[in-house]
N, C-alpha and C positions, 0 to 999 in steps of 0.2 A: 717642600710645601713650607710656607712661614707661618708661625704662629698667628692667627687672626679672631677677631671676637666679633660678632653679629649680633644685633639687638632688632628684636620684635615685638610693637605691642599688639598682642591679642584681643584686647577688649579695655576697658577702661581699670579695671582691678588685676590686669595682667601683663605681665611684660618676662618676653623668654629671653635671656642673654645666653648665645652660644659661643663657646672657646673651642680654636682647633688648635693644636700643640703638636708640634713637629718633635716628639719624644717618644720613646717607648712606653706602652699603656700602663707598665709596672713601676715605673717614675713618676706617672700623672696622679694614678693611683696613691702613693706613698705620699706626694704634693697635698694630696685634700685630704689625708686621714692621719697624719702626723702633724699633731700640735704645732712641734719647732718648724716643721718647713713651711704648713699654712701661713704661720705668723709673718713668714718673710713675703709672701707675696700677695696677701690677700687685699691689703688697701695698697693702691696703687703709691708710686712716688710721687712726692710733693702734693698730695693731698693733705689737707688741714685737719686731717684726724689720724691717730694712731691706734692699733689694736694693743691695748695692755694687757690683757690674757686671753687664754682662748684654751677649754676644756671640750676635749670630744671623747665620744664614747661609741664608735663607728660600726657597733653590732647591730643587727637587726633590733628594732625597739630601741636602740640607746639614743643618744642627745647629746646637745651641745651647748654650751654656755661662751658665747665672743662679749667680752668686754672692750668698747671703744672710749677715745678720752677723745671730746673735741671742746676747746678752749678752758681744759680742767674742770670739765662737765664728763662724769661719768655715763655710758648708755649701754647697758647691757640688751643682748637680744639673745633669744633662746630660741 
């Protein structure tokens, strides 16, 4: 199986993106939960935006903070 992505619009305010990876679940989990790995793949290559910083607390009740840079403008995402 190849990796693939599907996008489905559920409503005007809901979009579901599903990614299927041809990889062991352990490695996919690490890619989603280790900031140094997450930063390597989250922003598509060639996108006009960069991920400047990534903080993650992946425990139950934890949180995250991603800071993107677009043309010199920082955009935090919590």
